[in-house]
N, C-alpha and C positions, 0 to 999 in steps of 0.2 A: 695834572687831572684836577686840582682843586687850586685855581691861581687866584688869589685875592691880595694883590701886593699892596704893602704899605711899608714905608722906609723903616718904621720902628717896629714892625710886626716879628714875632716870634717865627722863624721858618723851620718847618719839620719836613724832611726829605725822607720817604718810607721807600723801600726796595723789597719787591715781592715778586714770586712768579705767579701769584693770583691776584692782581692789584683789584680785579673788580669786587673782591670781598669787603673794600672799603667804601663802596658806594652808599650803601644803605647807613651805616653809622655815621659817616660824614655829611650825609645828606639830611640829617635830622637833629631836633633838640639843640643843645648849646653849641655844639661844633657848627651846625648851620649857622647859628646866630653869631658865632665870632668871625666865621669867613666871610657872612654879610656884612658884617662892622669893619671888615680888614683888621680885626685885631690879631689875625693868625694867617700864616702862609703855608699851606700844605701842599707838598708834590709828590704822587705817588708814580713810581717808575716800576715798570716791567722788566724784570731781570732777564727776560727771554728773549728781549731785544740784542742782549750782549751774548747770545748763546752762541755755540759753535756749529759750523756747517750750515748745510740748506735747512735742516731740521731745527736750527737753534738750540741744540742740546744745552742744558744746564747742569746734566747730572752724570754720574758714571758708578760703577760697582767700587764698593771700596777694596783697598788692598788689604791683604791678608785674611780674605774671605768674610764671612757674613752675610746675613741677610740686609735687604734693605739697599736703597741707593743714597748717594752723597751728592751734595751739591759743590760743583768744580769751584777752584779758585779763580779760573780765567774769567768767565763772565762777571762774578762780583769785583775782581780786581779792576778791569775794564769800566764797569758803572762806576765805581767808587773814584776811580782816575778823573773821569770826566767831570763828576760832581765836585771833587776837590780842585780842578782846575778852575773852577767857577767861584769858589768860595772857601772859607776856613770853616770848621765845624768844631763847635765848643764841646760836642760829645758825639761818639759814633757807637751805637750800641747795638747790641744783637740779642735778640730775644731768645731765650734758651730756660728750659726748667731748671738747668743745673746753676743758673746765674745768681745773683745776690737779690733777695725777695725785694720787690718795690715797695715803697713806703710813701706816705704822705710826706714825709720830709723830704725824700728825694724829688717828689713832684713839685715841692715849693722850690727847691734847688735848680729845678729844669727851668722855672718861669723866668729866671734872671740870665738864661743863655741867650744868644743871638739865633745861632745855628745848629739842630739837631739832626742826625742822620741816623735812620733806624733800617737795620736789616732784619729781615723776617725769614726763618728758615724754614726748610719744608723736607720730607722724606725721612730719611735715618738721621739726617744732621748735615753739617756743612764741613768742609775741609779744615782740619785743624789750623792750618796755616793762615786762614783767614781770620781767626781768632786770636792768634799770635801776633800778627803784624797789621791786622787793619781795623780792630776793634779796641774802643778804649774802655767801654763797659759792658758787662754782661748782666741782663736783668730777666727775673722770673717773676710771674705774678702767683706763681703757687707751687705746690709740691705735687703737679699733676700733668699729665701728657695730653698736649692737643695736636691736632694734625700738622699745625703749622703755627708761626709766630704773629699773624695778621691779627687774630683776634686780641692776642695779648698786646700787642702794638696799639690797636684801637683803645683798649682800657687805659694804656698810659698816655694816649694823646687826650682822651677825655679829662682824665685826671689832672693833666697840667692846664687845659683850655679852661675849665671850670675856676681857675684860680688867677686867669689873667683880669685885670681890673676892666671893668665895662661888660664883662660877659654875663654875670649874675647881678641883677640890680641891687639887690637886697644883701648888703655886704655882712649883716649880722648872720644871716643863714649859713655863709663860709666859716664864720669865726667861732660857730657853734658845732659844726661838723665834728665827728670823731677823729681823733689824732691831729687837728689842726693846732690846737694851742700847745698840747703835749702828747708826745708821741705814744705815751704809754696810756692814755685815757680815752674812752669813748664817749659819745654823747648820752644823756641820760633818757629814760624812757619819755615818749611824748604822746599826748593825746588830743582827740578832737571831738567834736558833736558825733552823737548825742551824748548827754552825761552818763545815762544808762542804758545798757543795750543787752539783752537776753539775761538780765540780771547782773552783767558785768559792769562795774562803776569806775569813773574816773576818780582818782584820788582826791580825798576833799581838800587837802591844802592848796591844790591847784587852782580851785574854784573860791578860796578864800580872799583874794585879792590882797593879803599881806605879802607884799615883795620880799620882804626880807625872810620871812620864812620859806617862801617860794625857792628863792634863790638858794637858801641852806639846803633844802631838800633835794634840788637839783644838783647841788655840788655832792651832797653824799650819794647819791645815786650814778654820778660819774665814775664808773666803776674803773679799777685799774686794769689795762688791758693783758692779757697773757695769752701768747700764741697756743692753740690748742690743736690737738690732732685726735679728736674723739671718734672719727669715722673709720 
């Protein structure tokens, strides 16, 4: 779907039954820029092309009863087999709410890879045998439920893309991002014009021009991050 080939570009293959979801996030902002510069190579594959029978079915009822439908192993296996016959993948990721929590550290690890394969689930889930035998990493973007893994996959892709050299021109912007230098710390508060609005003022230290004092203030304001569940 999004083919911008470059020999040393990171390649990401995404498998989904609703590939059209990716059109907007991949056609705008930094991902569009990375594709235009050929810094990344993204291919979105429609799992239904590997579906069974005339109707290209990809799902069925779960064994043992229960509500919802389950993505069958055959279409996923056939799709993966085709892709794996063409190249090796450093990671074969399944987006799932019960996976490991995605982090900036893992995003930085992934930009060092050459080929990444991402499977997006739907319905009640996927046949466990897919997870047991075809997947190398299971990733979650948070402790909540989405209708499928597509939006979560888009989040992962953007977090990777913005770290690729040449995507964001101002390297200092990336360096000062939350979690970039140290996983447990977030960026300090930031302000811009006007100095006073509705009686709310920018801290005087930031207007002082004293670089050492400003740096010390910013360092103190970089709070240690602790995952919260206040909702």
